[in-house]
N, C-alpha and C positions, 0 to 999 in steps of 0.2 A: 635289324634286317632291312638294309637298303635295297632299292630296286636293282642297283648296279651289282650288289652282292649275289643276287640270285638270277641275274640275267642269263647266265650260262645254263640254268636249269630249265629255261622256258623253250618251248617248241618255236621254230622259226616264225610262224605266223603271229604268235603271241609277242615275240621280240619286236617284230616289225610294227605291230599295232601299238605297243606301249612306248615305242621310240618316238611316236608323234606326241608332242607335248600338248597340242591343242587339237581337238577333234571337231568335226562339223556334224550337223544333223541332216537328215534326208527328207527333202520336200520336192515332190514332183520329179523324182529321178535324179536330183542334183544335191550335192553335198554343200550346205550353206552354213554361214555363221548366223547368229541372231541378228535381227534387224537393228537393234540398238547396240550391237557389238559387245554385249556383256557376256561373261563366262562364269562357270560354276567350278569350284574346286572339287575334285574327286579324291577322296582320302583312302588310304589302305588302313583298315580298322585294326590291323595287327601292330602297327607302329605309328599311326596317326600322321603319316607323311602324305603329301599330295603326289599322286601318281599320274594325273592328267587334268585337263581343263576341257569342259564341254560347253556348248552354247547355253546361255540362260534365256530361254525362250520367253517371249511376251505375247500379248494378244495378237499383234500383227503377224507373228510367225505362226501362231495357231491358226489364224484365219487363212493364211497362205496354204497351210497343210490341208485344211478342211476343203478349201476350194479345189486344190489339186486332186483330192480323193473324190470330190463330187464330179469333176470332169472325167476321171477315169471310170466312174460308175455310170454317168449319164452320157453314153455314146462314145467314150474313149476306147482305146484298144482293149483294155481290160474287160469292158462290158461285152465285147463281141467274141470273147473266147468261148469255146465249147466246154462242157464239163470234162471231157477227156483232156483238153489243153490245160485246164486248171489242175487236173490230176498229175499230168506230166510235170508241171512246174513244181508242184509240191514234192513230188518224188525226187526231182532234181535237187531241191533245197535240202531234203533229208540226206541225200548222198553227200552233198557238200558239207553238211554239219557233221556227218560221220567222218569224213576225211579229215576235218579240222577239229575233231572232238577234244583232243588233248589241249590245244591252244585255247580253245574257248573255255574249257574248264579251268585252265590256269589264270585266265583273265577274270573269270568269275571268282576264283579264290582271292585274288589280290583286291578285287573291288568289294567283295562281300565279307570275306574272312573265313569262308568255309573251306573244308579240305578239298584240295584239287583232285585227289583221287576219288573222293566221294562224289564230287561234282561231275566228274566224267562218267562214273558208274551209275549214278542216279539221275542227276538233273539233265545232263546231255543225252544219255541213253534213253531216258523217258521222252525227251523232246523228239528225238529221232523217230521212236516208235509211234508217237502220237501224230506226228506229221504224216507218216506212212498210213496210219489208220484213217486219218481224215482225207488223205488223197483217195482212198477207196470210196469214201462217202460222197465225193464230188460227183461220181457217175451213178450214185444210187438214189439221188433226190427224185421223188416220184409223188404224183398226186393220185387221186382215185376217181373212178367213174361210178355213177349211180343211175339206176332207172328212176326217173322223177315221178313223184306222186303229188302233184300240185292240186289242192282241193278246190280251188276256184277256177281252174282251167276247164275249157269245154272238153267233153269226152273225146272228141276227135283230135285234139291237139297232141302233138308229139314233140318231145324235147330230148336233146342230148345234154347231159349234165356231167360236169367233171370238175376236179379242183386242180389248180396249179400251185406249186411251191416256188416262191420267188424271193430272191435275196432282199433283205430288208433295207440295204442302202449303205450309207457311210457310217462306219462303226468307230466310236472313240474307245480305245482299249487302254486302260490305266492299270499298271501292274505294280506290285509291292517289291520291297528290297530283299525279302527272305529267299525267294527262288526267282531271281530276275529273269533268267533265260527261260526256265520252264513255264513260268506264268505268262510270259510274252507269248510263247508258242501255244499255250493252251487257249489263248484268245485269237491269235492270228490264224491258226490252222483251220478251225471250223468256219471262221469268217471268210477266209479265202476260198475254202472248199465250196461254200455256199454261193460265192460270187460277189461278196461285199468288198468294198474298198475300206481301208483302215488308216486311222491316225493313231499311232501307238505313242504313249508317254510312259517312259520307264520311271522308276522312282529316282528322285534327285540324288540319293545316296549311291545308287548302283546303276549307272546308265551305260556302262561300257559294253556288256554283252549284247544289249539291244542294238547298239551301233554296229558291233561285229555281225550280228544277224542281219542287219540292213545290208551290209556288204555282200553277204551270201545271197540274199534275195536279189540283189542286182546281178550277181554272177549267175544265178539260176535262170535269169531272163524274164522276171516279172516286169510288166509294163510300168512306165512311169506313172506315179500317182496311185498305184494299186495299194502300196504300203508307204506310209510316211511316218517318220520318227522324229518327234520333237522332245528335246531335253530341257529340263527346268524344274521348278519347284511347283508346289500345289497352288498358291495363290496367283503366280505369274502365268503358268501354263495349264495346270489342271483345271482350275475354275473356268477360264475362258473356253476350254475344250468341252467340258461337260455342259456349259451353258450356251454353246454355239447353236444357232438355229439350223445350221446345215448338217448337224449330226442327227442321224435317225436312230441310233442305238448306242447305249453306253454299256460297256462291260467293265466292271470294276472289281478288283480284289484288294482288300485292305481292312482297315479297322471298321467296326460297326458304327462308330461315331461319324466318321467320314462318309461311310456308305449311306447313312440316313440323309445326310446333307446332299449327296449326289442324287439320291432317290427323289427328294423333294424337288430339286432342279429339273430332273427328268419329267416329273409329273406336270410341271408347269406347261410343258408343251406336248406331253404324252409321248415322249420318246421312249422306245423300248429299253428295257434295262435288265441286266443280270448283275447280281451283287453276291460275291462270295466273301464273307465277312469273318468276324472273330469267332473264337471257340474257347471252351473250357472243358476239354473232353475228359470224362472219367475213364479210369482203368479199374475194372472190377475183378477181384480175385476171389474165386470160390474155394471152399475148404477142401475140395478134392484135388486141387492142383498142386504140382510139385513146387515147393516154396522157392527153390533155387531158380527154376525156370521162370516162375512168376516175377521174381526180383529182377532177373535179367531183362525180361520183357518190359517191365515197368521202367527200368532205367533207359532202355532204348526209346521207349515212347516219349519220354520227356527230355532226354539230353541230345537226341538226334538233332543236328543242325543248330546246336546251342540252345534248344528250346524255342527257337524262332520258327515255329510251325504253327499254322492256324489250327490244326487238329491235334496238337501236341497233348499227350496224356498227362496233363497237369494236376489231376486229382486222383489219388490212389485210395481205393476202398478195398480193404482186406478183411475177410471174415475174422472175428475177434480172436479165436484160438490160434490163428496163424499170424496175427498182426505183427507182434514184436519180431518174430524171425524174419518175415519178408522185408519189413522196413529196415531192420538192421542190415540185411543183405544189400538192399538198394543203396543205403548210406555208405557201405563199404565199397561198393562199385564206384560211387561218386567220388570218394576220397582218393581212389587209386587212378582216376582219369587224368592222363597228362594233357596239359594245355599247351597250345603252340600255334604258330602261323600255319596257313593252309598248305604250304609246300613242304612242311615238316612231316615226314612219313610216320614219325613216332607220336605225333599229336593225335589225340582222339576228339578233342574239342577245341574250337577256335574262339576268336573274339565275337562279341556282339557287334552289330553293324556301325554304331555311332556312339558319340558321347551322350547324345539325348537318350538312346536306348539304354546305355549303361546307367545313367542316372535314374531312369524309370525303373529298372529291374532292381537296383540297390534300394531305391525308395520303397518298393513293395516289400522287400526283405525286412527293412526297418519297421515298416508298418506291422508286419507279422510279429516281430519281436515285441513291439509296444502292446500288441493285443494278447500277448502271452504265449506265442508260439515257442516251441523248443527246436533249436537248430541242431540236427543230428550230423550234418555235414555242410561244409561250405559256409555260405552266409555273408561273403564280403567279396570285394574286388580282388583280383589276382594280379600282383605286380603294380607297377606305376607307369607303364607305357603299353599302349594298346587298350582296347575296351574288353578286357577279359573279366569274367565273373566265375567264381567257383561254382561247380555243380552243387546245388543246395537241396536239402531234404528237410522239410518242416513237419513236426508233429504237434500234438496238443493244440489243434485248431478246430474250429467249428464252422458252421454255414453262415454265421453272422460276420465272419472275418472277411476283410477285403481280399486277402490272398486266396480265398476259396471261391469267392463270387466273381472277381474281375480277372480279365485276361492280362497276364503279366508279360507273356511273350519273351521268355528267357528260361534259363535252366533251373527253374524253381519248382519243386514238387511239394504238394501238400498231401499228407497221408492221414487217413481216418479209418477206425474199425467200424464194422457193422455186425449185426446179428442174424438177419434173415433177408430173403429176396425182396420182401415187401419194403423193408427199410432201405435197402441199398437202391432199389428202383426209384424210391421217392427222393433219396438224396442225389442220385445221379442226375435226375431231371430238375434239381433245384438251383438252376442258374438261368439267366436270360438266353443262354446259348444252346445250340443243338446241332453241332457240326459232326462230331464223331464220338465213338465210344468203343471200348474193347472189353471182352470178357475172357477171362482165363480160367478154363475148366476142361475136364475130360468127360463131363456128365452132359451128353447132348440133350437129354430131357430137360435139365434145368436151364441149359443154354437156350433152348427154344422157348422156354417159358419166359425168359428174361428179354430176349431180343425184341418182341413186339411192345414191350413196356418202356423201352428206351426212346426218348424223343430225340433222335439223332439221324442225320442224313446217311451216315455209314456206321455199321457195326462190324468190328473185326473180332474174330474169335481166335485166340492163342497167337495173335499178331497184332500190330498196330501200324497205322499210317501207310499201309500197302495200297498202292494205286495201279490201276490197269487202264490202258487207253480205251478199252471198250466198256468200262464201268463208270456210271455217272458219279459225280462228286459235288456235293453241296449240302446245305444245312437247313434245319428246322429253325423256327423262332427267329431270334436276332442274329443268327449265323448266315442269313442271306435269302435271296430270291433266285430261283433258277438253278441250273446245274452246269458245271463244266465237265469235260470228258464224256465219253460214250456217245451214242447216237443222239442222246438228248441235247448235247451241246450244239450240234449243227441246227437243230430245230429252233434254237433261240435266235439264230441268224436268218431265219426264213419267215416270210409271211405266207398265209394261205388265201388264195383267191378262188372263189366260186364262179363257174361259168355256166350260163343257161343258153342253150341254142335252140330256138324253135325251128322245127324242120317242116 
């Protein structure tokens, strides 16, 4: 599958965007090359071919972007906009994204490997809805008033006291490669609604839709410097950005290991931080559930987006008397899943994002085999071109195995039986992570007994990985700090100032 072979399948804007061999990054309202002139190859993971080149930013580029964001925030046109103005700009951006939804989804597919149809129906649609949700929040930022009770003030003293919510400042937004557009929007929308300015760094593997989003931001009329987009790798661009003294807040989504490093860097200067990190989410099937429905749900929970989902249901727990039936059904679903590139309407699962990720996932599968796991389906690379891995189901595993404890971030499911709610609650919580969990049952009494016992930021019942713009998303334990989505997200981009006025 060469780009020329599918060019006729692409929407006009996608064709025009991909026709450019070399792209620029957005700094202070201008499209610029890297200061050192270096570029980064962007590969199509379905065939390993280069589809574009983007700037390989360094510290000088990052500094220019942060300085532009600082000027926009400190007295620039962006800082003087009213909440209603920010709302209108965000709504205009959402409308533009809706107009070009197919083109953006197609570029996302070629860049990331995911299905273009699913990218349009999920990633782009959710991005549009969230921008519109946050546009409404821009005019709903409010403080409170209180009658003061100051114990050491004279009885005759009178005060007016109130709080103000003010934008935190310049935000460094660093997004992963599994949902490149959506994760960028999940950081940009609340930051911009709050009045912050932003330096966005997309993942080095998937920078293209961030640059398309930058074009739409400019078309929407956002002032220069309000949003800056730097492309590059972690050491060259990510580290200088998170360590920059001009950054007031860091919002990062990615691995727990990297998140810890960023957290330490932020604490050195007490920059505000939101971290949405790894997961090892359990899927818990109670014995009153229909086995076929549970199997279909478990398959969706792990194989959606090729398993490259932070809250993927990668650990399956089934009540012992139903275990063999449910796991056999999941394995059968996995074996029948057609693989293919993202523009193939028949494909249900695409490639992993990179050679590095392919090696990582296959390495975990081999680790499971060495520790005694039984492979019911998949278990190896698919084909010899593109980063495809067969949907894999492992049994005969226990909680000491790496495949049970560590985040694999691929289409690999570990399945284990349990006997009672006490046992499964203990097992479900037995990892360093706590991002999500799902329960499959028709017995609401047992469901409500189990929900408060799960140490997870989101619990789904008879579904998995459902997100809503108005519902917060984030994790317990080493799955992160803070929340994306919901009203809670914009709070993370605001400071609270107390005001005392003696009258």
